[in-house]
MMTF fields as JSON, N, C-alpha, C and O atoms, coordinates in Angstrom:
{
  "mmtfVersion": "1.0.0",
  "mmtfProducer": "UNKNOWN",
  "numBonds": 331,
  "numAtoms": 332,
  "numGroups": 83,
  "numChains": 1,
  "numModels": 1,
  "chainsPerModel": [1],
  "groupsPerChain": [83],
  "chainIdList": ["A"],
  "bondAtomList": [4, 2, 8, 6, 12, 10, 16, 14, 20, 18, 24, 22, 28, 26, 32, 30, 36, 34, 40, 38, 44, 42, 48, 46, 52, 50, 56, 54, 60, 58, 64, 62, 68, 66, 72, 70, 76, 74, 80, 78, 84, 82, 88, 86, 92, 90, 96, 94, 100, 98, 104, 102, 108, 106, 112, 110, 116, 114, 120, 118, 124, 122, 128, 126, 132, 130, 136, 134, 140, 138, 144, 142, 148, 146, 152, 150, 156, 154, 160, 158, 164, 162, 168, 166, 172, 170, 176, 174, 180, 178, 184, 182, 188, 186, 192, 190, 196, 194, 200, 198, 204, 202, 208, 206, 212, 210, 216, 214, 220, 218, 224, 222, 228, 226, 232, 230, 236, 234, 240, 238, 244, 242, 248, 246, 252, 250, 256, 254, 260, 258, 264, 262, 268, 266, 272, 270, 276, 274, 280, 278, 284, 282, 288, 286, 292, 290, 296, 294, 300, 298, 304, 302, 308, 306, 312, 310, 316, 314, 320, 318, 324, 322, 328, 326],
  "bondOrderList": [1, 1, 1, 1, 1, 1, 1, 1, 1, 1, 1, 1, 1, 1, 1, 1, 1, 1, 1, 1, 1, 1, 1, 1, 1, 1, 1, 1, 1, 1, 1, 1, 1, 1, 1, 1, 1, 1, 1, 1, 1, 1, 1, 1, 1, 1, 1, 1, 1, 1, 1, 1, 1, 1, 1, 1, 1, 1, 1, 1, 1, 1, 1, 1, 1, 1, 1, 1, 1, 1, 1, 1, 1, 1, 1, 1, 1, 1, 1, 1, 1, 1],
  "groupList": [{"groupName": "UNK", "atomNameList": ["N", "CA", "C", "O"], "elementList": ["N", "C", "C", "O"], "formalChargeList": [0, 0, 0, 0], "bondAtomList": [1, 0, 2, 1, 3, 2], "bondOrderList": [1, 1, 2], "singleLetterCode": "X", "chemCompType": "L-PEPTIDE LINKING"}],
  "groupTypeList": [0, 0, 0, 0, 0, 0, 0, 0, 0, 0, 0, 0, 0, 0, 0, 0, 0, 0, 0, 0, 0, 0, 0, 0, 0, 0, 0, 0, 0, 0, 0, 0, 0, 0, 0, 0, 0, 0, 0, 0, 0, 0, 0, 0, 0, 0, 0, 0, 0, 0, 0, 0, 0, 0, 0, 0, 0, 0, 0, 0, 0, 0, 0, 0, 0, 0, 0, 0, 0, 0, 0, 0, 0, 0, 0, 0, 0, 0, 0, 0, 0, 0, 0],
  "groupIdList": [1, 2, 3, 4, 5, 6, 7, 8, 9, 10, 11, 12, 13, 14, 15, 16, 17, 18, 19, 20, 21, 22, 23, 24, 25, 26, 27, 28, 29, 30, 31, 32, 33, 34, 35, 36, 37, 38, 39, 40, 41, 42, 43, 44, 45, 46, 47, 48, 49, 50, 51, 52, 53, 54, 55, 56, 57, 58, 59, 60, 61, 62, 63, 64, 65, 66, 67, 68, 69, 70, 71, 72, 73, 74, 75, 76, 77, 78, 79, 80, 81, 82, 83],
  "secStructList": [7, 7, 7, 2, 2, 2, 2, 2, 2, 2, 2, 2, 2, 2, 2, 2, 2, 2, 2, 2, 2, 6, 1, 7, 2, 2, 2, 2, 2, 2, 2, 2, 2, 2, 2, 2, 2, 2, 1, 6, 6, 7, 7, 7, 7, 7, 7, 7, 7, 2, 2, 2, 2, 2, 2, 2, 2, 2, 7, 6, 6, 7, 7, 7, 7, 2, 2, 2, 2, 2, 2, 2, 2, 2, 2, 6, 7, 7, 7, 7, 1, 7, 7],
  "xCoordList": [61.445, 61.067, 60.24, 59.358, 60.528, 59.795, 58.593, 58.629, 57.559, 56.363, 56.506, 56.18, 56.994, 57.244, 55.978, 56.022, 54.863, 53.601, 53.252, 52.795, 53.469, 53.209, 54.142, 53.711, 55.41, 56.363, 55.937, 55.996, 55.51, 55.071, 53.776, 53.587, 52.895, 51.676, 52.031, 51.434, 53.006, 53.439, 54.068, 53.786, 54.917, 55.56, 54.523, 54.61, 53.546, 52.492, 51.727, 51.379, 51.465, 50.754, 51.618, 51.112, 52.917, 53.829, 53.87, 53.859, 53.916, 53.935, 52.624, 52.631, 51.506, 50.189, 50.078, 49.633, 50.481, 50.417, 51.382, 51.046, 52.576, 53.562, 53.079, 53.244, 52.484, 51.979, 50.866, 50.79, 50.018, 48.929, 49.464, 48.841, 50.609, 51.204, 52.28, 52.735, 52.69, 53.746, 55.134, 56.032, 55.316, 56.611, 56.934, 56.08, 58.156, 58.562, 58.067, 57.733, 58.031, 57.66, 58.667, 58.298, 59.931, 60.957, 60.681, 60.897, 60.208, 59.886, 58.702, 58.678, 57.731, 56.589, 57.07, 56.667, 57.937, 58.461, 59.256, 59.151, 60.051, 60.825, 59.9, 60.156, 58.837, 57.868, 57.223, 56.985, 56.939, 56.355, 57.343, 56.963, 58.602, 59.625, 59.788, 59.926, 59.775, 59.915, 58.74, 58.918, 57.544, 56.35, 56.381, 55.981, 56.851, 56.911, 57.921, 57.687, 59.029, 60.04, 59.521, 59.953, 58.605, 58.051, 56.987, 56.657, 56.447, 55.389, 55.992, 57.061, 55.331, 55.858, 55.861, 56.568, 55.105, 55.038, 56.016, 55.922, 56.943, 57.848, 58.872, 59.211, 59.347, 60.437, 61.636, 61.524, 62.766, 63.944, 63.825, 63.499, 64.088, 64.029, 65.408, 66.149, 65.764, 67.083, 67.192, 66.204, 68.379, 68.606, 68.422, 68.852, 67.794, 67.609, 68.939, 69.864, 69.014, 70.231, 70.332, 69.333, 71.533, 71.769, 70.943, 70.409, 70.825, 70.07, 68.592, 67.961, 68.03, 66.621, 66.424, 65.431, 67.372, 67.275, 67.344, 66.592, 68.234, 68.325, 67.021, 66.545, 66.444, 65.169, 64.093, 63.291, 64.073, 63.07, 63.182, 62.168, 64.394, 64.586, 64.072, 63.552, 64.219, 63.742, 62.225, 61.628, 61.594, 60.146, 59.533, 59.191, 59.386, 58.841, 57.379, 56.851, 56.718, 55.315, 55.159, 54.039, 56.283, 56.207, 55.857, 56.735, 54.58, 54.113, 52.979, 52.465, 52.598, 51.575, 50.402, 50.568, 49.216, 48.021, 47.621, 48.134, 46.712, 46.221, 45.573, 45.764, 44.81, 44.148, 45.174, 45.059, 46.181, 47.214, 48.001, 48.327, 48.301, 49.016, 48.186, 48.729, 46.883, 45.998, 45.996, 46.011, 45.977, 46.026, 47.336, 47.346, 48.445, 49.748, 49.821, 50.359, 49.287, 49.27, 48.465, 48.862, 47.344, 46.484, 47.172, 47.134, 47.796, 48.433, 49.693, 50.078, 50.334, 51.582, 51.38, 52.349, 50.133, 49.846, 50.314, 49.978, 51.086, 51.585, 50.57, 49.839, 50.515, 49.582, 50.027, 51.218, 49.065, 49.373, 50.1, 49.714, 51.141, 51.883, 51.182, 51.312, 50.433, 49.721, 48.239, 47.859, 47.402, 45.949, 45.444, 44.25],
  "yCoordList": [19.529, 18.296, 18.624, 19.482, 17.951, 18.183, 17.253, 16.103, 17.767, 16.975, 16.456, 17.162, 15.222, 14.684, 14.576, 14.776, 14.267, 14.184, 15.538, 15.615, 16.612, 17.958, 18.281, 18.847, 17.924, 18.173, 17.476, 18.068, 16.224, 15.498, 16.075, 16.071, 16.567, 17.227, 18.46, 18.707, 19.23, 20.424, 20.039, 20.655, 19.025, 18.568, 18.087, 18.4, 17.332, 16.849, 18.009, 17.953, 19.052, 20.214, 20.932, 21.359, 21.071, 21.699, 20.907, 21.49, 19.585, 18.725, 18.866, 18.979, 18.859, 18.982, 20.294, 20.298, 21.391, 22.689, 22.716, 23.219, 22.177, 22.131, 21.321, 21.745, 20.161, 19.327, 20.04, 19.944, 20.744, 21.475, 22.583, 22.922, 23.146, 24.247, 23.795, 24.58, 22.529, 22.031, 22.468, 22.611, 22.684, 23.067, 22.144, 21.377, 22.218, 21.356, 21.908, 23.086, 21.03, 21.446, 22.469, 23.383, 22.317, 23.272, 24.661, 25.663, 24.725, 26.019, 26.674, 27.891, 25.872, 26.408, 26.935, 28.016, 26.165, 26.6, 27.893, 28.797, 27.976, 29.189, 30.378, 31.481, 30.156, 31.226, 31.683, 32.876, 30.744, 31.104, 31.907, 32.885, 31.502, 32.249, 33.64, 34.607, 33.75, 35.067, 35.952, 37.133, 35.391, 36.157, 36.54, 37.647, 35.639, 35.915, 37.014, 37.85, 37.025, 38.055, 39.421, 40.446, 39.437, 40.706, 41.24, 42.426, 40.375, 40.819, 41.294, 40.827, 42.199, 42.73, 41.73, 41.944, 40.656, 39.686, 38.536, 37.526, 38.676, 37.578, 37.355, 38.255, 36.128, 35.787, 35.431, 35.31, 35.267, 34.946, 33.518, 32.606, 33.336, 32.021, 31.697, 32.6, 30.415, 30.073, 30.416, 30.388, 30.733, 31.07, 29.82, 28.738, 29.944, 28.789, 28.365, 29.165, 27.09, 26.601, 27.146, 27.56, 27.143, 27.673, 26.932, 27.556, 25.606, 24.842, 25.218, 25.26, 25.492, 25.882, 27.248, 27.475, 28.163, 29.487, 29.361, 30.03, 28.515, 28.317, 27.749, 28.196, 26.766, 26.198, 27.267, 27.33, 28.101, 29.14, 30.126, 30.597, 30.438, 31.351, 30.736, 31.441, 29.421, 28.765, 28.675, 28.615, 28.663, 28.509, 29.685, 29.562, 30.817, 31.976, 31.816, 32.646, 30.744, 30.549, 30.008, 29.78, 29.803, 29.271, 30.382, 30.974, 30.653, 31.61, 30.957, 29.916, 31.549, 30.963, 31.931, 33.1, 31.428, 32.271, 32.481, 31.818, 33.4, 33.689, 32.448, 32.151, 31.728, 30.509, 29.442, 28.8, 29.255, 28.259, 28.637, 27.778, 29.913, 30.379, 30.11, 29.709, 30.327, 30.061, 28.572, 28.2, 27.721, 26.269, 25.878, 25.074, 26.455, 26.164, 26.695, 26.026, 27.882, 28.439, 27.544, 27.322, 27.036, 26.188, 24.869, 24.439, 24.233, 22.943, 23.095, 22.159, 24.25, 24.434, 25.149, 25.461, 25.406, 26.104, 25.251, 24.072, 25.87, 25.18, 25.278, 26.265, 24.27, 24.335, 25.416, 25.696, 26.011, 27.017, 26.372, 25.299, 27.027, 26.499, 26.798, 26.063, 27.899, 28.303, 28.419, 28.847, 28.034, 28.12, 29.542, 29.764],
  "zCoordList": [40.496, 39.838, 38.591, 38.63, 37.518, 36.267, 36.156, 36.594, 35.576, 35.3, 33.869, 32.914, 33.725, 32.393, 31.558, 30.344, 32.183, 31.439, 30.836, 29.696, 31.605, 31.107, 29.942, 28.937, 30.074, 28.988, 27.704, 26.627, 27.812, 26.622, 26.042, 24.825, 26.897, 26.41, 25.58, 24.532, 26.059, 25.335, 24.001, 22.973, 24.023, 22.779, 21.784, 20.596, 22.251, 21.356, 20.725, 19.546, 21.496, 20.963, 19.93, 18.892, 20.201, 19.242, 17.943, 16.859, 18.044, 16.857, 16.094, 14.869, 16.802, 16.165, 15.378, 14.23, 15.995, 15.32, 14.142, 13.07, 14.34, 13.263, 12.076, 10.932, 12.328, 11.237, 10.476, 9.251, 11.184, 10.529, 9.631, 8.625, 9.987, 9.224, 8.249, 7.417, 8.346, 7.465, 7.9, 7.07, 9.21, 9.758, 10.929, 11.374, 11.423, 12.533, 13.868, 13.993, 14.851, 16.204, 16.73, 17.467, 16.352, 16.786, 16.222, 16.904, 14.992, 14.392, 15.101, 15.282, 15.498, 16.244, 17.596, 18.025, 18.266, 19.558, 19.402, 20.231, 18.339, 18.087, 17.834, 18.317, 17.084, 16.823, 18.127, 18.317, 19.022, 20.321, 21.152, 21.796, 21.141, 21.898, 21.329, 22.078, 20.017, 19.386, 19.75, 20.048, 19.728, 20.074, 21.55, 21.912, 22.4, 23.836, 24.129, 25.002, 23.42, 23.641, 23.212, 23.74, 22.265, 21.79, 22.737, 22.695, 23.592, 24.495, 25.817, 26.211, 26.489, 27.743, 28.888, 29.873, 28.799, 29.894, 29.709, 30.405, 28.788, 28.481, 29.579, 30.347, 29.62, 30.522, 29.667, 28.447, 30.295, 29.493, 28.989, 29.748, 27.723, 27.094, 26.552, 26.164, 26.522, 26.001, 24.522, 23.788, 24.109, 22.706, 21.852, 22.253, 20.687, 19.818, 19.213, 19.077, 18.856, 18.228, 16.809, 16.221, 16.27, 14.928, 13.888, 12.971, 14.013, 13.017, 13.026, 11.97, 14.206, 14.29, 13.648, 12.956, 13.877, 13.265, 11.748, 11.04, 11.242, 9.788, 9.231, 8.188, 9.923, 9.479, 9.459, 8.527, 10.475, 10.577, 9.423, 8.906, 9.021, 7.895, 6.6, 5.734, 6.47, 5.25, 5.227, 4.152, 6.388, 6.488, 7.22, 8.396, 6.56, 7.252, 7.665, 8.404, 7.187, 7.546, 8.969, 9.427, 9.669, 11.028, 12.006, 12.633, 12.127, 13.118, 13.884, 13.475, 14.967, 15.821, 15.904, 16.251, 15.581, 15.654, 17.112, 18.013, 17.319, 18.666, 19.267, 20.447, 18.457, 18.947, 19.319, 20.363, 18.458, 18.742, 19.993, 20.812, 20.133, 21.323, 22.578, 23.607, 22.496, 23.639, 23.98, 25.154, 22.952, 23.185, 23.859, 24.79, 23.381, 23.986, 25.417, 26.3, 25.648, 26.994, 27.935, 29.079, 27.453, 28.278, 28.632, 29.785, 27.654, 27.907, 28.756, 29.457, 28.704, 29.452, 30.788, 31.48, 31.146, 32.402, 33.584, 33.695, 34.447, 35.635, 36.754, 36.843, 37.608, 38.741, 39.725, 39.86, 40.4, 41.399, 42.583, 43.047, 43.059, 44.201, 45.517, 46.496, 45.514, 46.733, 46.416, 45.326, 47.379, 47.134, 47.058, 46.858]
}
């Protein structure tokens, strides 16, 4: 079951970061996926659509700072299944 409130919280954070940087929320999400794939703790993420990749190429400033990544990690943290 999906937590729709959590999904919207994540989307709002992506939009907020994107607006601050002058890029789309999709570009921020793509930057996060790219950064996650480069880290050893990454999980498999779906491939971005062609249009998002094209947008990303046009806007190379779409990257995520350490602080922004921490904010995204905090808002997207899943509850523990076991105590």
